[in-house]
N, C-alpha and C positions, 0 to 999 in steps of 0.2 A: 431425495438426498437430505440429510440433516447437515446443512451448511453452517459453519460457524465462520465468521470473519475476524481477521486480526489486522489492525492498522497500527504500525509502528510510528512513533513521533520522537524526534530528538529532544533533548534539553533546549528549551527556548533561547537560551543564550548562545546556542551553537546553530540555531535555525538559519537555513538558507545563507550559509557562510559564503557561498560564491557571489552572492549579491551584495557583499559587504562594501564595495566600493560605490554602490548605488544607493543602498538603503542603510539607515541607521540601525542600532540593536532593537529599539522599540518597534520601528516599522517592520523589521523582519519577523519579530515575534507575533506581531498583530497579523501579518501576512500568513504566517504558518497556521495560527488559529482559524483564521478564515478558511484556509485550504482544508484544514482538518474538518471543519464544520461541513463543508461542501461534500467531502468524501463520506462521512458518516451519514449525511442526509440521503445521498445517492444509494448507498448500501441498504439503508432502511426502506427506502422508497422502492427498491428492487425486490423486497421481500425477504431479505436476510434479517432474522430478529436477534440472533445471537451474535454480538459484536464486541470485541475487546480492543482497547487501546492500551498498547504497551509503551511506557515512557518513564524516564528517570525524573521527569518534571511534574511536581504535584499540582501546579497551575493547569498543565495539560490534563492530568487526570480528573481534576475537579470539573473541568469543562465537559470531559467525556462522560462523567457521571450525569450530568445535567441533560445530556443527549440519550441518556438510557444505555450507554455502552458500559461494559464492565472494565474498570480501571485495573491495570495490573502495573504495580511499581517495578520498573525494570531493575533487576539484580546484576546481571552481567554487563560487559561493555560490547558496543557494537551492534550493528543491525541484525547480523545472522543470530547472535546470542538473544536479542530481543525476541525474534521471531520463534526460536526454539521455545522460550518461555510462554509465547502466545500458543504455540501448538500443544504444549503440555496441558494448558487449560482447556483447550478445545477437545482434546482426546479424553481428559478426566470427565468432561461433561457430556461424552458421547457423540461427538461429532463423527460424521461418515465422510465428510469433506471439509477441506480448509480453504478459504479464500484469503489470499494475502494481498493487500492493497496498501501502497505508501500513502501518506497523508498529503503529498504534494502533487495531486492531480487536479488542478484548478478547473478544468473544463469537464470533469467527470460528471456523466448523467446516469440515472437509473438504467436506461436501455443498454448502456456499455457494461454495466454490472450483470444485466440479464443475459447478455451475450456471452460473458464469461461463464455463467452458470448454465448455459446451454449445452450440457454435456450429453452426447448420445453415444459415446464410447461404451463398448462392453469390457468389463473388468477394469483394473486399476488404470488410471489415467491422469493426465495433466494438461491443463490449458495454460499457455504462456502468452503474455502480451508484451512485446519488445518496446523499447522507446523508439523515437523516430529515426536514430541512428542504427537500429537493430543491433545495439552494443549492450545496453543494460536491460533489466527486467523491470517492468512497471507493474505487473500484476501476475499472480499465479493462482491456479485453481488445482488443488491436490485431492485426488480421490483414490485411496484413503488419505487422511491428513498427513501420514508418514510416508507417503509414496516416494518421496524425494527429499534429499538434503537440500539445505539452502546454500546458494553460492552468490549471494548479492555482493556486488563489487565490481571490479573491472571485467568486462566482457562476460557478464552473468548470463546474458541471453543464450550464448553458445554453451556455456557450462551447464545451464539446466537443461538445454536441449539434448546435449551429448549424454548427460546422466540419465535423462528420461529414457532415451533409445537404448542405452547400455542395459537398463533394468527391464526393457521389454514392455514399457508403458505405452498406452495409446496417447498419441501427442496431438494436440490441436493448438495452432498458432493463431492468436486472435489479434488482428491489426485494425485498429480503429484510431481515428485522429485524437479523440479525447483521451484515450488510453496511452497514446504514444507521447503526449505532451506533458512533460514535467517541467517545472519552473526552476531553471538554474542559471540562465543567462540574461543579459541586458536585452537582447532580442525577444526573448520569451517574455520578459516583463513588459515590453512595449506592446506585445500582442494582447496582453490582458487589459490595456488601458487603465493602469493602476491610477487611483486618485492621486492628485498632486499632493495632497496633505501627507501621503505616506512617503513621498519621496525625498531624497536627501537635499 
């Protein structure tokens, strides 16, 4: 497979807004950049060479460039719009598969990415990694890149699953701790043992 990866990142002023009561703006921005750094490193170390970061934030894009990722200045609003822009880039570059990973997976390791890429399905397929509540979607592998629309938002795991089955795609559900853990709560933050210097 010719796999291209897309990592969407919010404007740093809006980063991790659910942690606003715990962390100040600068700390949340720093945390978001650290998590993006980890995700990009994991993707690279798993052997994916073509990676793009889609964001409306030029600070994010500058850092993405330093990591060797292709920076795409987001034109539309919202996550699904950002991913469509990333998908267009990947398809124009000749991708046969598209890996979508959000930037807020602070435990992600290369082996987690390799498991997503371990596609043995015949024909068009999708791999879906749900969050720990099996409500949201924390990663997608689409083969081909336009195999499925994006439904990120409430209950996106079931939306993606339903759409894939309706289209007759091969479906693989990838459940791994590091893929299921996204950082949105006080409890999640405590699990990371965040340095005291970043706390409010």
